PAFI-596153 format. One record per residue (C-alpha): x, y, z; residue in three letters. Coordinates in steps of 0.5 Angstrom, whole numbers, padded with zeros to 4 digits, always signed. Each point is the difference from the previous one (the first is absolute). Example, Ala and Ser with C-alpha at 12.3 -4.5 7.8 and 13.67 -1.06 7.14 Angstrom:
BEGIN
+0025-0009+0016ALA+0002+0007-0002SER
This chain:
BEGIN
-0025+0071-0006MET-0002-0006-0004LYS+0004-0006+0001LYS+0003-0003-0007SER-0001-0007-0002VAL+0008-0001+0002ASP-0001+0002+0007GLN-0006-0004+0001LYS+0004-0006-0002LEU+0005+0001+0006HIS+0000+0001+0007TYR+0004+0006+0002LYS+0004+0001+0006ILE+0004+0006+0002GLN+0005-0001+0005ILE+0001+0007+0004VAL+0006+0002+0005GLY+0006-0003+0003GLY+0007-0001-0003GLN+0001-0001-0008SER+0003-0006+0000SER-0006-0003+0004LEU-0005+0003-0004ARG+0004-0003-0006LYS+0000-0007+0003SER-0007+0000+0001LEU-0002+0002-0006ALA+0005-0005-0004TYR-0003-0006+0004HIS-0008+0002-0001LEU+0002+0002-0007GLY+0001-0007-0002LEU-0007-0001+0000ASN-0002+0003-0007PRO-0007+0001+0003ASP+0003+0005+0005PHE+0002+0007-0003LYS+0005+0003+0006VAL+0002+0007+0001THR+0004+0003+0005HIS+0002+0007+0003CYS+0003+0003+0006GLU-0007+0004+0001HIS-0006+0001-0003LEU+0001+0005-0006LYS-0007+0000-0002ILE-0007+0001+0003SER-0004-0005+0004GLU-0005+0001-0005LYS+0004-0002-0005VAL+0003-0006+0004LEU-0007-0002+0002HIS-0002-0001-0008GLU+0007-0003-0002GLU+0002-0005+0006THR-0003-0006+0003ASP+0005-0001+0005LEU+0005+0005+0004VAL+0006-0003+0004ILE+0002+0005+0005ILE+0006+0001+0004ASN-0002+0002+0007TYR+0006+0003+0002ASN+0002+0004-0007SER+0002+0007+0002LYS-0003+0003-0007ALA-0007+0000+0003PHE-0004-0001+0006ASN-0003-0007-0001ALA-0006+0000+0005SER-0002+0006-0004ASN+0001-0003-0006LEU-0004-0006+0001ILE-0006+0003+0003THR+0000+0005-0006LYS+0000-0006-0005LEU-0005-0005+0004SER-0005+0006+0001TRP+0001+0001-0008GLN-0001-0007-0002ASN-0002-0006+0005SER+0001-0004-0006GLN+0008+0002+0000LEU+0004-0006+0003ALA+0005+0002+0005ILE+0007-0003+0002ILE+0004+0003+0006VAL+0007-0002+0000LEU+0003+0001+0007PHE+0006+0000+0004GLU+0002-0005+0006ALA+0000+0006+0005HIS-0008+0001-0002ASP-0005-0003+0004ASP-0004-0004-0005GLU-0006+0000+0005SER-0001+0008+0001ILE+0001+0000-0008LEU-0006-0004-0001LYS-0004+0004+0005SER+0002+0006-0003ASP-0001-0002-0007LEU-0006-0005+0000PRO-0001+0002-0008MET+0007-0003-0002VAL-0001-0007-0003ASP+0007-0003+0002ALA+0006+0002+0005PHE+0007-0003-0002LEU+0006+0000+0004SER+0006+0002-0004LEU+0004-0004+0005LYS-0003-0007-0001SER-0004+0001-0006THR+0002-0004-0006THR-0001+0002-0008LYS-0005-0006+0000TYR-0004+0002+0006ASP-0001+0007-0004LEU-0002-0004-0006TRP-0005-0004+0004ASP-0003+0006+0003ALA-0001+0003-0006VAL-0003-0006-0003LEU-0005+0000+0006HIS-0002+0007+0000ILE-0001+0000-0008ARG-0004-0006+0001LYS-0004+0002+0006THR+0000+0008-0002LYS+0000-0001-0008SER-0003+0005-0005PRO-0007-0001-0003GLN+0002-0004-0006GLN+0004-0005+0004ASP-0007-0003+0002THR-0002-0002-0007SER-0001-0007-0001ASN+0006-0001-0005GLN+0005+0002+0006ILE-0004-0005+0005GLN+0002-0005-0005ARG+0007+0002-0001ILE+0001+0000+0008SER-0003-0007+0000ALA+0005-0002-0005TYR+0006+0004+0004SER-0001-0005+0006GLU+0003-0005-0004LYS+0004+0003-0006ILE+0005+0005+0003VAL+0001+0006-0004GLY-0002+0008-0001ASN+0003+0001-0007SER-0003+0002-0006ASN+0001-0006-0003GLU-0003-0005+0005ILE-0006+0005+0000LYS-0001-0001-0007SER+0000-0008+0002ILE-0005+0002+0005PHE-0005+0003-0005LYS+0001-0006-0005LEU-0002-0004+0006MET-0006+0004+0002ASP-0003-0001-0007LYS+0002-0008+0000ALA-0004-0001+0007VAL-0006+0003-0003ARG-0002-0006-0005SER+0003-0007-0001ASN+0004+0002-0006ILE+0006-0004-0001ASN+0006+0003+0002VAL+0007-0001-0003TYR+0006+0003+0005ILE+0007+0000-0003THR+0006+0003+0003GLY+0007-0002+0002GLN+0002-0006+0005THR-0001+0003+0007GLY-0005+0005-0002THR-0006-0002+0004GLY-0004-0003-0005LYS-0004-0005+0005GLU-0001+0005+0005LEU-0003+0004-0005VAL-0005-0006-0002ALA-0001-0001+0007LYS-0002+0007+0002ALA-0005+0000-0006ILE-0003-0006+0002HIS-0001+0002+0007GLN-0003+0007-0002ASN-0005-0003-0005SER-0007-0003+0000SER+0003-0007+0001ARG+0004+0001+0006ASN-0004-0005+0004LYS+0002-0006-0004ASN+0007-0002-0001LYS+0006+0003-0003PHE+0004-0006-0004VAL+0007+0001-0002ALA+0005-0005-0004ILE+0006+0002-0003ASN+0001-0004-0007VAL+0007+0000+0000ALA+0001-0003+0007ALA-0003-0006-0001ILE+0003-0006-0004PRO-0004+0000-0007LYS-0003-0007+0001ASP-0003+0002+0006LEU-0003+0007-0002VAL-0006-0004-0003GLU-0002-0003+0006SER+0001+0006+0004GLU-0005+0004-0005LEU-0005-0005-0001PHE+0000-0005+0006GLY+0000-0007-0001HIS-0004-0006+0003GLU+0003-0006+0004LYS+0004-0005-0004GLY+0000+0004-0006SER+0007-0001-0001PHE+0006-0002+0004THR+0001+0003+0007GLY-0007+0003-0001ALA-0002-0003+0007ASN-0006+0004+0002PHE-0005+0005-0004CYS+0003+0007-0001LYS-0004+0007-0001LYS+0004+0004-0005GLY+0001+0007+0000LYS-0005+0002-0005PHE-0005-0003+0004GLU+0002+0002+0007ALA+0000+0008-0003ALA-0008-0001-0002ASN-0003+0006+0002GLY+0007+0004+0002GLY+0006+0002-0004THR+0005-0005-0003LEU+0007+0003-0001PHE+0004-0003-0005LEU+0008+0003+0001ASP+0005-0001-0006GLU-0006-0003-0005ILE+0005+0001-0006ALA+0003-0007+0003GLU-0006-0004-0001LEU+0001-0005-0006ASP-0004+0000-0006PHE-0005-0006+0002TYR-0002+0003+0006LEU-0001+0007-0003GLN-0005-0003-0004SER-0003-0003+0006LYS+0000+0006+0003LEU-0004+0004-0006LEU-0005-0005+0001ARG-0001+0001+0007VAL-0001+0007-0001LEU-0005-0001-0005GLN-0004-0005+0003GLU+0001+0001+0007LYS+0000-0007+0001GLU+0006-0005+0002ILE+0001-0007+0001CYS+0005-0003+0005ARG+0005-0005-0003ILE-0003-0007+0000GLY-0007+0002+0000SER-0006+0001-0005ASN-0004+0005+0004GLU+0000+0007-0002MET+0001+0005+0006ILE-0003+0007+0000HIS+0005+0006+0002THR+0000+0007+0000ASP+0006+0004+0002PHE+0003+0007-0002ARG+0007-0001-0003LEU+0006+0004+0001ILE+0006-0002-0004ILE+0007+0003+0001ALA+0007-0001-0004SER+0007+0003+0000HIS+0000-0002-0007LYS-0004+0004-0005GLU-0006-0004-0003LEU-0001+0003-0006ILE+0008-0001-0002GLU-0001-0008+0002GLU-0006+0000-0005VAL+0004+0003-0005ALA+0006-0005+0002LYS-0006-0006-0001GLY+0001-0002+0008ASN-0007+0003+0002PHE-0007-0002-0004ARG-0002+0007-0003GLU-0008-0002+0001ASP+0002-0001+0008LEU+0004+0006+0000TYR-0007+0004-0003TYR-0004-0004+0005ARG+0004+0002+0006ILE+0002+0007-0001MET-0004+0005+0004GLY+0002+0006+0004LEU+0008+0000+0000THR+0004+0003+0006ILE+0007+0001-0001GLU+0004+0000+0006LEU+0006+0005+0000PRO+0007-0002+0002SER+0002+0002+0007LEU+0005+0005-0003SER-0006+0003-0004ASP-0003+0002+0007ARG+0006+0002+0004LYS-0004+0005+0004SER-0003-0007+0003ASP+0007-0003+0002ILE+0000+0003+0007LEU-0007-0001+0002LEU+0001-0008-0002LEU+0006+0000+0003ALA-0003+0002+0007ASN-0006-0004-0001HIS+0004-0006-0001PHE+0005+0002+0006LEU-0005+0001+0005LYS-0004-0007-0002ARG+0006-0004+0000PHE+0002+0003+0007CYS-0006-0001+0003MET-0001-0007-0003GLU+0007-0002+0003ASN+0000+0004+0007ASN+0006+0005-0002LEU-0002+0006+0003GLY+0000+0007-0004ALA+0005+0000-0006ILE+0000+0006-0004THR+0004+0002-0007LEU+0006+0005+0000SER+0000+0006-0004ALA+0005-0003-0005ASN-0003-0007+0000ALA-0007+0004-0002GLU+0005+0003-0006ILE+0003-0007-0002LYS-0007-0003+0000LEU-0003+0005-0005ILE+0006+0000-0004ASN+0000-0007-0001HIS-0004-0003-0007GLN-0003-0006+0003TYR+0000-0005-0006PRO-0004-0005+0005GLY-0005+0006+0002ASN-0004+0000+0006ILE+0002-0007+0002ARG+0007+0002+0000GLU-0001+0006+0004LEU-0003-0005+0005LYS+0005-0005+0000SER+0006+0006+0001VAL-0004+0003+0006ILE-0001-0006+0004GLU+0007-0002-0001ILE+0002+0007+0002ALA-0004-0001+0006ALA+0004-0006+0002ILE+0007+0003-0002MET-0001+0007+0004CYS+0002+0001+0007ASN-0007+0000+0002GLY-0002+0007+0000ILE+0001+0003-0007GLN+0002-0003-0007ILE+0006+0003-0003THR+0002+0000-0007THR+0005-0006+0002ASP-0006-0004+0002ASP-0004+0001-0007LEU+0003-0006-0004GLN-0002+0001-0008PHE+0002-0006-0005LYS+0004+0003-0006SER-0004-0001-0007LYS+0006-0005-0002GLY-0002-0005+0006TYR-0005-0004-0003SER+0005+0000-0007LYS+0005-0003+0005GLU-0004-0005+0003ILE-0002-0003-0007CYS+0007+0000-0003GLU+0004-0003+0006SER+0001-0007-0001ARG-0003-0003+0007LYS-0004-0006+0002THR-0006+0001+0003LEU+0003-0002+0007LYS+0005+0005-0001GLU-0005+0005-0002TYR-0004-0002+0007THR+0006+0001+0004ARG+0001+0007-0002ASP-0007+0002+0000ILE+0000-0002+0008ILE+0007+0002+0001LYS-0002+0007-0002HIS-0007+0000+0004HIS+0004-0002+0006LEU+0004+0006-0001GLU-0006+0004+0000LEU-0003-0002+0006TYR+0006-0001+0004LYS+0001-0007+0000ASN-0007-0001+0003ASN-0003-0006-0003VAL-0007+0000+0002ILE-0001+0007-0004GLU+0004-0002-0006THR-0004-0006+0000ALA-0006+0004+0000LYS+0002+0005-0005ALA+0002-0006-0005LEU-0006-0004+0002ASP+0004-0006+0001ILE+0000-0005+0006GLY+0006+0002+0005LYS+0002-0007+0001SER+0003+0001-0008THR+0004+0006+0003ILE+0002-0004+0006TYR+0002-0006-0004LYS+0004+0004-0005MET+0004+0004+0006LEU+0001-0007+0003LYS+0003-0003-0006ALA+0005+0007-0001ASN-0004+0001-0007GLU-0001+0007+0002ILE
């Protein structure tokens, strides 16, 4: 039987034996990965030959009453050594004996102690180490390299990987667009790290985060004494990125004067520090990003048309998290594991209802919001499992309420610190870390009964 194009795009998993509720649960969680095509049945209703040709991995309940698991496993492995097999066993089974009797099995998982994440990890590991021939292509290898930093298996994120693969093959300018919190800088870094310029620096600057009167100095650098406060010679970002990659985030916020200077730098590949007449050669790969549509800014007269056409290259439009829902649990589990490791919290899992709540949320703040919600939930939970009560989402009207309320800056500060103290159970040190402020600030407010 010849495999169809659709079949080649999926990793086909068959779950066999055991209670229907268990099979459905496993199929649901594995099916959240759009790459996995998961089916399940009480016993094999098709011949081993058909299974061989249409299935990459079979998950077998060893204690199923519908068939003899040992005989089935022996037949399947004899039929095709490339077929991956996972065995689920009960607490009364001796794992060492099973491993001895069934050496062809790729993984043995206990139904008593194995979580769905253990199953997920086992499947991903087996797919990586025992993958079909097409997965050894250069393109898949590059996708794997991106996946080390960019978590996701959805079709939307795979499309981004393909564009990134095109970007690393040349020095073409790259324009990354997308909503705030979608990971624009992460994509820029991944492109640099997989490009021919990866031995040199990746230099990032967020134009919107720097006071306008300091942006020119940040970009071009300055000589000592060139202006008040210039007490030393400073190399600018253009110069520092020589041979590497310069990432200009929120480039739409660059004022007209600096837009014209940037255009000249890109055309001449030379810069001049403030207070100097010496021209310095620089050769960098430019990656830009903006949450605003630059062509719309051109139409409004906020962005130079000639610069727009000079910097535009390969466009990568990042999807919002609500458009890649199948990645939500992958990301949530990734953030949870990393946060627990960094803070020595032990193993914390997500309850089934918590998973549903995570999937159903719209995430106006995208990946950044999900990360924040997971980290707070890890602190708020009982130390073992995150429940729906631990997942705290801000309503869409939250920012509007803040903007429309009439309070002083001091009152806003007090409310924010008070809110975070509640989240972190009055732990001043954790609250200070979360807000990136000195703990003495909080202690002073507590002493003065301001919070």
